[in-house]
N, C-alpha and C positions, 0 to 999 in steps of 0.2 A: 360929735360926729366924726372928727378925725380919729378919735380913739377907736370907735367902732370899725372904721376902715382899716386901721392898723391891725386890729385883732383878726378881722376876716382875711387880711393879707397873710398874716402869720399862719393861720389855719390852712390856707391854700398852699403855702410853702411847705408846711409840715406834711400835708397829704401828698405833695409832689415828690418828697424824698423817697418813699418806697417805689413810686413809679420810675424815678430816675435810676434807682438801684436795680430794678428788674430790667430796665433797658440796657444798663451796663453789663448785667449778668448774662444777657443774651449774647454779648460780644466775646465772652470768655470761652476759650477752647482748652482742651487738655494739652499737656506738653507733648510736642511732637519730637520724639527722640528715636534714634536708630539703635536697634539691638546690635551688639558686636558680632562680627562674622567670625566663624571658627574654621580653621584649616581642616581639610578632609584627611583623616588618618588611614587612607587606603593601604599604604605600604605596611603600616603597623598591623592592620586587620589581617592582611595576607600572611604576615609573619606569624601572627597568633594562630591562625588556622593551621599553618604548617606544623607548628610545635604541638598543638592540641591533637592533630592527626597522628603525629609520630609517637608521642608519649601516651600510652594507653591509660595511665593513671589519671590524666586530665579529662574531665567530663564537663560538658556545657549544660549544667543544671544550676538551680538556684544556690546561692552561697549560704552555708549554714550560719546561723546567728552566733554560734559558739564554735568557730572553726578550730580552736585549739583542742577541742575534744577529739579531733581526728587522730591526734597522737596517742590517744588511749593511755594517758599518763594521769593518774589520780592526783599526784602532787601538783602538777601544772594546773589542772582544773581547779583545785582548791585555791591555789595562789591567785588565779585569775578572778575567782569569785570574791576573794578578800580585797583585791585591788580595786574592783568596781565599787566597793563600799568605803574603803579607807583611803584611797589615793588622794593626796592633797590637790593635785591639779583638777581632778574630777569634782571635788568639793568646791573649788573656786569657780569652776565652770557652772555648777548648779547655782551658786550664789549670783553669778552674772545673769543667769536667767531670771532670778527673782528681781534683780536690779532693773532689767529691761522691762519686766512686767509692771513694776511700779512706775517706770517712766511712761509706759503706755497708759496706765491709769491716770497719771497726771495730765497727759495730753487730752484724753477723752473727757476729763472733768471740765475742761474749758469749753466743751461743746454743749454742756448742759446749763439750764438756767441756774442762777445763783440766788440764794436766799439767806439773809442774815438779819439778826436782831440787833438794834442799837438802843442803848439807854444811857442817859447822862444826867448829871446834877452839877450845877455850878451856883456859887454865891458870889456876887460881884457888887461893886459900888463905884460910882463915879467920883473922880477927884473934885474937890470943891473949887479948884482952880481951872477946871476944864471948861472949854467953850460951852458945852451943853449945860453945865451947872450955872454958867453966867446967864444962860437963856431961861433958867428956872427949872431945869430938870432936877429931880430929887437926888441927893447924894447919899441917902441911906442905903444899906445893904439890901439886896434882893435875892431871893432864891429863884432858880429856873430849873424846871424839870422837863425831861423829854424822853419819850418812849415810842418805839415804832419798829417797822419792818422795812428792809431794803431788798430790792430784787434787781437783777440784771441778766440779760441774755444777749449773747453775741450772735447776730444773724450771719450764718456762713453762706452767703449768697454766691460767693465766687470760689468756694471750695478750699480756702486757705487752711481752715482747721481740719477739713477732711484729708487733705494731702499730708498735713503734719501727722495725723493719726495713722494714715497708711504707711508713712515712713517709719513710725514707731512700731507698727505691727510687723513690718518687714524686718526691722532690726531685732525684734523679739524672735522671729523665725530664724534669723541668722545666728542669734545667740544659742538657740536650741540646737541647730545643726553644729555650731561650734562645740557644744558639749559632747555631741556624738563623735565629732572628729577627735576630741581629746580622748574619748573612750577607745576609739580605734587605735590611737597612738599608744595609750597606756597598755592596752592588750598586747600590742605588738612588742612593746618594750619588755613587758613581763615575760612573754614567750621567748623573745630573743635572749634576754639575760639568763633565763632558766636553761635554755639549750646550750648557751656558752658555758655555763657552770657545769652542766653534765659533760660537755666536751672536755673541759679542763680536768674534771674528775676522771674521765676515761684516760686522759693523758697521764694523770698521776698513777693510775693502776698500771698502765703500760710501762712507764719509766721505772716504777717500783719493781716490776718483773725483770726489767733489764738491769736494774741495780743488783738484784740477786744473781743474775747471770754474770755480771761484772765481778761480784765478790767471789764467785766460783772460779772465774778466770784468774783472779788474784791468787787464790789459794793454789790453783794449778801451776801458775808461773813460779810461785815461791817454792813449791815442792820440786819442780823441775830444776830450779836454780840450786837448791840444796843437794840434789842428786847429780849436779854437774851436767845436766842435759841441756839447760837453757842458760842464757846470759842475764846479767843485771838489766839489760835493756828490756827484756820481756817483762820483768817484775815492775820496773819503773813505768813502762807503758800501761800495764794493767792497772797500777795505782792511779795514774793520771786519768785513765778512762773512767774509773770508779768515781774519782773526785768530780769530774765533769758531769757525770750523771746525777750525783748528789746536789750539785749546784743548780742543775736544771730542775730537779725535784723541788728545791727550796723556792725557786721562782714560780713554779706552778702552785705551790701552797699559797703564795701571796696573791696570785691571780684568783684562786678559789675564794679567798677571804674577801677580796674586793668585790667579786660578783655576788657573794652572799649579802654583803652590805648594800649593794645596789638594789637587790631584790627587796631588802628590808626597807629601803627608802621609798621604793615604788609602792609598798604596802603601808607606808606611814608609820614604820616601826623604827626603834633605835638600832644602832649598830650591834651586830652579833646576836640579834634577837631570833634569827632564823637558823642559826648554825646547827642546833640539835635536830631540826626538821629536815635539813638539807644534807644529810649524810650521803656518802657515796652511793650512786645508783647508775644503772646503765643509761646510755643515751637513747631516748625514744626512737623507734624505727620510723622511717618515712611512711606516711599514710599510703595505703594502696589505692585509695580513691580520693581525688581532689576536685570537688565541684568548683568551677571557675566562672559560672554565669555565662551570659552572652555579651558580645561587644556593645550592642545597642543599649544595654542597661547600665553601662559604666557611669553615666552622668547621674543615674538614680541610686547607684550603689555607694558612691563616695560622698560623705557628708560635707567635705570641704568644697566640692563643686556646688552643692545645694546652698551652702553658706554664701559663697561668692555670688550666686544667682540672687539670693535674697537681698544681699547688700546692693546689688545692681537695681533691684526694684525699689529699694529705699532711696537710692540716688535719683531715680525718675520722679518719685513722689516729692522729693526736696525741690526739684525744678518746678513742679506744679505749684508748690507753696511759695516759692520765690516769685513766680509770675503773678500769683494772686495778690502779692503784696503791693502791686501797682494800682490796685483798684480800691475804691472806698470801703470803709468799715462802718457798719451800722450796728449800734448796740441799743436794745430796748431797756430802759431803766425806769424804775418806779419806786416810790416809797409811800408809806402810810403810817400814821401814828398820832400821838397827842403831845401837846406842849402846854405848859402852864407855869405860872409863878408860884402856885400853891400845890402841894402834893394832892390835896383833897380835890382839886379841880381837874385832875387828869381824867376822871371818869365823865366829865361833862362833854356834851356834844359840841359845845363851842370851842373846845380845846383841840379838835381834830385838825390834822394837817395831811396833805397828800401832794404828790407830784408824779407825773407820768409823761413820758415822751421819748422819742428816739434821739440818739447821739450819732451824728454824722461826721466821719473823719476821712479826709481825702488828702493824701500826700501830694505836695506840689513841688517843693524843692528841699532835698535832703543831702545835697552835696554829692550826689551820685551813689549814695549808699545802696539804693534798691538795685541799680544796674550792676554794681560790684557784687552784691549778694547773689544775683542771678548768674553772673559770670562764674562766681565761686561754685555754685551748685552744678553748673554745666561742666566745669573742670573736674569736680569730684565724680560726676557721672562718667566722664571719660576714663578717669583713673579706675573706677569700679569695673568698667568694661574691660580695661587692660588686665586687671587682676583676675577677672572671670576667664578671659582667654588664656592667661598664663596658668591658671589652676587646671583647666581642662588639658592644656598641652602637657603640663607636668604629669598629670595622671596617666596619659598615654605613654609617656617616656618611662614612668615607674613600672607600669604593667609590662611593657616590652622588655625592660631590663630584668625584671623578676622572672619572667618566663624564660629568657635566655640563660639566666643563672641556674634555674632549676634544671633545664635540659643539659647544660654543660656539666654540672656537678654529677648528674647521674652517669654520664659517659665517663667522666674522670674517675668516679668511684669504681667502675668496672675495670678500668685499666690499672688502677692502683692496687686493686685486689689481686690481680694477676702478678704484678710486680712484687708484692709482699710474699706471695707463695714461692716465687722463684728465689727471693732473698733468704727466706727461711731454709729452703733446700741448700743454698750455697753455704749458709752458716753451719748447717749440720755436717756437710762434707768437709768444710775447713776445720771444724773442731775434731773430727775423727782423724783427719790427716795430721793435725798438730799432735794429738795424743800418740799417734803411731810414729811421729818423728819425720814424716815426709813433707811437712810444711812448716814455715816459721810462724811466729806469733803475729807478725804484721798481717798475714793473710786472715787470721782469725779476727783481728781487730777491724780490719776493713769490712769483712763479711758481717760482723756484728753491728757495726755502725750503719751499714747499708740497710740491714733489717730494721734497726731502730728508726732510721729516717723514713723508711717506707711505711712502717707501722704508724709513726706520728703523722705522716702525710695522709694516710688512709683515715685516721681518726679525725684529722682536720677536715677532710673531705666529707665525712659523714656529718660532722657538725655543720659545715657549710651547706650541705644538702638540706638539712633540717631548717637552717636559717633562710634558705631560699624559699621554703614553703611559707615561713613567716612573712618574708618580704612580699611574696605574691599576694597573700590575703590582705596585707596592709595596703598594697597598691590597689587592690580591687575594692577596698573599703569594707572588708568583711568585719563582722562583729557587731552589727547594728542593723536596724530596719527602720524604714520611714514611719511605720506605724508606731514603733516605740518612741521615735522622736516626737511625733505629734502628741502622744499622751504625756510625754515629759514636759512639753511646752505648755500644755493646758492645765497643769497642776496649779492649784491656788495655794 
C-alpha cells in the first residue's frame, strides 16, 4: 500500500514539473537594454553640402560598386579584380565566415532532439573471495549483451538556446560585414598604391627631363669656361646640380620598386612579379564625375558600421542568454533497447528495456557565477555600444577630411599650374640672358631649380588629388553593396 502511494506521489511530482516550468517561463522577459545614442553631425552635413555645391564634379547619386573604374585605367581595374580573388586578407576573412557559420551550426544543433545508438558487450566474473560469492553467487564468467537507442531533447522554455543562436547569427552577420570591410580596405590600398606608383613614375620622367637639361647646362658651362667667358664656379655649380638630380633620380627608382612590391603583396604575389606589367605610364586624370551618395545613407554604405551594429545585437542576445541561465533547465530523455546474457536472447521480448522521463536542473548556489556572467555580458554590451558610437563618429570624420582634401587639392593644383608656367618662362629668359652674357650662371640655376620644384610640387598635387578620391570612396564605404554581403554570408 505504501509503495502504491509513493508511485502515485512520484507521478504527480513528475506531472508537476512541466507545470512549474511553464509558470516560471511566464515570468521571463526579454533583456531590457538601451541602444547607444549618437551625436548629431549637423555641422559635418552642412560642410558636406557646401563642398558638394561648390565642386561640380561631386554628385549626390548612388556609389558605384567599382568606383576605381571612374579613373578609366585598365591596369588599375585589372589589379583590383586580381586583388579581390588573390589577396590574403580577403581569403582569411572568407575563412572567418566559414568558421562563424560552423559555430552557428553547432549552436543550432543543441536545439534539436538528439538520437544515438548504443551497443556493448562485456564478459565478467565475480571473485571467489567477494561477499557475493560467499552468499552463493556464481563465480563463473558471464557474457552480457546490450543494444538500444538513446534520445534527449533540451526544452528551451526560457529562450537560453534561442538567445545563444541569435548571438551566433549576429556574429555571422558581423563576420560577413567584416569581410566586406576588408574588401573596401584592400580596394583602397590597391588604388592608393597604384596611384602613388604612377606619381613616382611621373616624377621620374620629370627628373629625367631635368637631368638632360642639367647635362646641357654642364656642357654649356664647360664650353664657356674653355672660351674664357665663364669661371670655374659655373662649371662646378653645373656638375653639382647634375649630381643632385641623379641622386634624386636614384631615390625615386627605389620608391618605385617598393611600391611595385607593395602591389605584388596586395595581390598575393612574390616580389618583382609585377615589374614587367607596371612599366611607366601617365597618372590617371581625376574623374569628371564623382557620385558620393547622400548623407543619410552613410550608415548603410559603410560595412564597418554594419559590423559594429551586428556585434551590438550579439551582445544584447548574450545578455538574454545570461539572464535565462538563472532559470531551471528541463531535458526530456529516453532510451529503449534489449539486454541479455546470451546473444541469442536479444531478440526475445523478455530482454526489452526502456526508460523515459524529464530531467530537471535548477541552479541554487554557484558561488556567484551566474551573476558575474550576467555582469560580464552587460559590460561587453556597453563596450559594443561604445565601439558602435566610435565607428559612426570616425566615419563622419573620415568623410569630412576626405571631402576637404579633395576640394583643397583641386584649388592647389590650379595655383601650382600657374606657378609652373611662370617658372618656365623665367627659366627661358634666364637661359637666353646667360647665353648672351647679360646674366650669370647663378640666375640660370635658381630659375631651373624653381621650375623643377614647381613641376615636382604640381606632380605631387596631381597624385594627392587622385589619392583624395581614393580616400573619399574609402570613407564612404564604396566598393561593396549590402546585397552582395548577404549573398556572401548565405553561401554554404
